[in-house]
C-alpha positions in Angstrom: 9.2 -8.7 18.6 10.1 -12.0 17.0 12.0 -11.9 13.6 10.4 -14.1 11.0 12.4 -16.4 8.8 11.2 -16.9 5.2 12.3 -19.5 2.8 14.4 -18.6 -0.2 11.5 -19.8 -2.5 9.1 -17.4 -0.7 11.5 -14.5 -1.0 12.3 -15.2 -4.6 8.6 -15.6 -5.6 7.8 -12.4 -3.9 10.6 -10.5 -5.6 9.5 -12.0 -9.0 6.0 -10.7 -8.4 7.5 -7.2 -8.1 9.9 -7.5 -10.9 7.9 -9.4 -13.5 4.4 -8.2 -12.7 5.5 -4.6 -11.9 3.7 -4.7 -8.6 4.3 -2.0 -6.1 6.6 -2.9 -3.3 4.7 -1.2 -0.6 1.4 -2.8 -1.7 2.9 -6.3 -1.9 4.5 -5.7 1.6 1.1 -4.7 3.0 -0.7 -7.6 1.3 1.8 -10.1 2.8 2.2 -8.4 6.2 5.8 -7.6 5.6 7.8 -4.5 6.3 8.4 -2.6 3.1 12.0 -2.0 4.0 12.5 -5.7 4.3 11.0 -6.3 0.9 13.1 -3.5 -0.7 16.1 -5.4 0.8 15.0 -8.7 -0.7 14.7 -7.0 -4.1 18.1 -5.4 -3.8 19.8 -8.7 -2.8 18.0 -10.6 -5.6 19.1 -8.0 -8.2 22.7 -8.2 -6.9 22.7 -12.0 -7.0 21.3 -12.0 -10.6 23.4 -9.1 -11.9 20.3 -6.9 -12.5 21.0 -3.2 -12.5 19.9 -1.6 -9.2 18.4 1.9 -9.1 18.2 4.0 -6.0 15.0 3.6 -4.1 13.8 6.5 -2.0 11.8 5.2 0.8 9.1 7.6 2.0 9.7 8.7 5.5 7.4 7.0 8.0 6.4 10.4 9.4 5.2 11.7 6.0 3.3 8.4 5.5 1.6 8.9 8.9 0.7 12.5 8.0 -0.7 11.4 4.7 -2.8 8.7 6.4 -4.2 11.1 8.8 -5.0 13.6 6.0 -6.7 10.8 3.9 -8.8 9.6 6.9 -10.0 13.2 7.6 -10.8 13.5 3.9 -12.6 10.2 3.9 -14.7 11.2 6.9 -15.7 14.4 5.2 -16.6 12.7 2.0 -18.7 10.1 3.9 -20.6 12.9 5.7 -21.3 14.7 2.4 -22.5 11.4 0.8 -24.8 10.8 3.8 -26.3 14.3 3.5 -26.9 13.9 -0.3 -28.6 10.5 0.4 -31.0 12.1 2.9 -31.7 15.0 0.5 -32.4 12.6 -2.3 -34.8 10.6 -0.2 -36.5 13.8 1.0 -37.0 15.1 -2.6 -38.2 11.7 -3.8 -40.9 11.8 -1.2 -42.1 15.2 -2.4 -42.3 13.9 -6.0 -44.5 11.0 -5.0 
């Protein structure tokens, strides 16, 4: 896997998005196709360089994220099935009324 090099301007503007606009690091990382740990590192380095207080950031373990994703996909599938059943029932009862 090839390590990408990003310009200082790109890093700084990405960090500014997080600091100024209060954007979530994980969401910004996903939107930009970056690793969230990399982005957390950029934020930490930026704060050190600009004497901004740094608070400890607890990264969620990747295993719990995977488990959550599996749970959410399963829940989404169930909700879609329930929605489809309700659509069919609504169409059935609409025909009876007419």
